[in-house]
N, C-alpha and C positions, 0 to 999 in steps of 0.2 A: 350179611342183614339184603341180600338180595344179588340175584344174577343179574350180569351188565352182559349185556350184551355189544354186538360193535356195530361201530356205524351203519352198517349195511343192512340194518335192519329197520328198514320201511314200507314203502309204496302200499300195495290192498295186500300182501300179508299180514299186517294188523289195524289197518286203518276203520274196518269197520268193526273190529273185537279187540277187547283187550279183557287180560287175566284182572278177578276181582281184587288181588293185590299187587296187580303190578302200576308202575310209574314211567309215562313216557316225558324224554325232552325232545320232539321232534325235529326241532331243527342245531340239535347239540350232536342230535344223532344217539341221545342213548335211550337208550331201554331199561327198564331194571323191574324184573318177575322175581313175583312173592317178595315184597316190600314186607315186613312181620310191626302186626301193631301189637305183639306180644309175645311168650315165648313161656317154657316151663323150666320149673327143676326141682324135681322131686313132683314131681306133682303139682308143685303148685304156679297157680299162673301168673309170671310179671308182665305188667305192663312198660313197656316199651319206654311209653311218655314219662314215667316216671323215674327210668334208668336215668334217659336225657337229665331230665332235667337234675338228679344226682349226681351226675357229672359232673353237671354246670356245676353248683355249689362246690364239689372238692376243686375245680377250677378257681371258683373266686378267692377260696380261702387262699391257693396255693399263690395267688398273683395281688392278696392284700396282705402276705405275710413276706413275699416277698419287699411290698412298698413302704412296709415299715420299720422294715433293718436300715431301704435307702432315705425315709424321711426321719427315724433315731425315733420312733413311736412303739411301746412299749405292746410288743405281740400280743403278750394276754388280752390285754384290753379288745381287741378288733376279734379273739376267737369269744372271750367272754361276753360280748356285745352283739356277735355276730349269729349266736343261738337263737339269745332273742327272736331277732331282726327277721330273721330264714320263720321263727313258728308264727310268729303273727304276720308275717309278711303273706304268708299260705290263707291262714284265716281272711285278712285285707282280702288279697285275690281272691277267692272264690268269694265270695261276699260282694265285693264290685259286679262279678260276674253275673250271680243269683240275682243284685236289686236289678241290672240291668236289662236281665233277660226274663224278668219275675211271670209274663205271660205263659214259659215254658215250665217253669216248676209252681209254680202256685197252685196245682191240682195233681201234682208229683214231689210230695217234699220229701220222700224221702232220700229220692236223686239231689236234692242239694251238699250229703256229702259225698256223691260221690263223683272222682277227682280224675282217676283211672282213665276217664275219655277227654280227658283236657278240662277244661271251662276255666282256666285261672290267669284273672287278667293284669296286667302290669303292672295298671295303673295303681289299680289298689292295693297290687303288694308294695309297690314304690312308696305308698302314702300312710300302711301302715305300718311298715317298718320305720322310715321317717319317724314317726309319733313315737317307735316304741323306743328308736333312739335317742330323742329328747328327753324322756321321761330316763331313759337307763342313766346317760351321762349327765343328768342330774342329781340324782339322787348318790351313781359313783364320785359325782360331783372332776368330772371330767370335761374336758375344752371336745364341743358338742363338732366344732365347724373342722377341726384338725380330723380326729377319727370320721366325720362326716365323707371327706376328702380322698380318706382309703375307702373307704365304704362300698361310696359309689362307684369306682373305680369295679371293685367284686358284683356289686347288681349289676354292670354293662358286660360282665364275663355270663353272671349268668345267666343273662336274655338271650347274650348271644349264641352262647350253646342249645341254650332251651327251646328254642324256635323249630330248632331240625326234632322235636316233640313233636311241635305241631306238625312235619312233612310228615313221620310216622303216623299220625293219626289223622292224616288230608283234611288238614283244615285251614283257614287264615289263610286265605286264598285270595287272590281277588278277581275282576271280569275276564271278559275274551281280551288275547291280546295273540298277534301271530310273533308277536321280537323273538330273539335272537333265547331268551330265557325259557320260553312259552311253556308250559306243562300238560300235560293228560292226564287225567283220572277217572277211573270207570264212575261213569254214575250211581253204581249199586254201592262205593267208597263213603261215598259225602252224603253228608244232608239236604233234605231236598228246598231247606229252605237257605240254604248256599247259595242255590243255582239260582241266579237272574237274568230276567227277559234277552239281557244280551249276550246271556251265555247260550242260550238256548236257540236262541234264532242261527248262530253262527254253528249249533252241532250237525254235522254230517250224515244227514238222510240214512239209515238204518246202522250206525253208527253208536257203542254203549257207554261212548266217554264225554269226556267236557274238555274244554283247554283254557286256560288260562294264567292270570300274574299269580308265578311266586313267591309273594308278598311276603312270607316268612323270610327267603333266602333275601329277599331286598333288604329289609330287618337288621338280619345279623347281617349284613355286609353294612350298613350301613354303621351299625356299634361296632363291629371291628373299629372303622376308620375316625370314628370319635373316642375311642378307646388307645388309638397310634396318638396322636394328638392330645392326648392327659397324659399320656405316658411321658410324650416328649417335649408337653411343657410345664407338668407339672411341677417343676424346681424352682419354674419362674413366675409361678402365683407373687399372686402381688399380697395375698391377705387369704388368712385359711377360713374357708368354705367359698372359696372363688374355683377351686373342682366340681363342688358341688353346683356353682353356676356352671359349669361346663355341660356339667354331664344334665341339667335341665335345659337348656339351651340348645344342647347339641342333636338329645336324642325327641326333645319338643318338636323340634323345624321337622326331624326327620319321620317322626311318626305322621305329625299333623300333612303331609302329603301323602307318605303310602298309606292311611287308613283311606286316605280318598278314594286308592279304588280296591278295597275288598268291599265282599260280599255279607260279609256276619257283621257288618258296623252298631255296634251298643247305641242306642238312638237315644234321644232323652227326650224321655213321656210319649205322645207321638205322634211328634216331630220326627222331621227324617234329619235333624241335627245329630248328626256324630259327637256321642259326650269326651272319646279320645282326641279328636282334630281338635275340639275344640279347648281341653287342656291341652294337648300340643303345644298348639299358638297362645295360648298365655303363659307358658311355661318360657315358652323361648322369649317374650317378649316381657317379660315379670326375671326373668335372669341377664339381660341383657342391659335392657334398665339401672338394675339393682350393680351390676357389675361395675357398670359406668360411674353412676353416683360413689359409691365405695372409693373407687380407684380416684374419681376428685376430689373428695373430702382427705382423702390421704395425702394426693398433691401438696393440697391447701394447708393440711396441716404440716406437713414436711417443709413447707416455704417458710410457714410463720416462728415454725423451730428456728431454721437458717436462720430467720430476720435476728430474733430472738436474743440468738447467739452472738 
């Protein structure tokens, strides 16, 4: 994917100029040369973003299949439902992004269907996928909450892997930082609208790069932690659907925090309110409150049953 140079790559040799395809983590001593956004097979250009998303989907199905065996759920249901969730999830992810970026697309409607350069909003995909799951389960008369507990594990895997598509696209980064994971990108490789004043003010004179938070990495690592906790505790869930709440709460609060430092936030109308931050906080509160209420009701019901006996 690129040439990894050793930690000695630093100093004046590359401080004033980076190649258009390079990515640099200066405080880690990592300099990646010519990281591609696409490649060709028999003359056909294939976007690396799409390949990474595809790998995420395959790994998601692998984990869901394993969880089906572990939780004694019919695997065919997950595969059948999963195809519909992916189809409507992609549509929902694109629509969400376009709706909250309408100023960019209103004069270029043909670009709406072009997702090769990114532009898929996770929350849009989750919302559309959830609706598709509800409909599928009702039509097929399946336990939506039981299947949802497995499906959302797959969603986490897809998000963990998919964020690296943002890495190759040089998108989904935060404002300026000089922390351990600070990332440098050539100005020519990113969208001008994603460079805020804080980033500009820290650009070194004569340099052609910006230094930013790699928020794609933060979110991927956060989701790995959420997934690990889900896999550890899923057999101890108190009711079907609780894993869905763990996902909503865990991912929601992480996204709320990380979204605060991103420069490409989708906002509500003419305000500076980041829609994903509000959704993240709302999901976290909903998940915590719902989980507590359901657990209390189950505990109360258990006590009443024991007293009756």
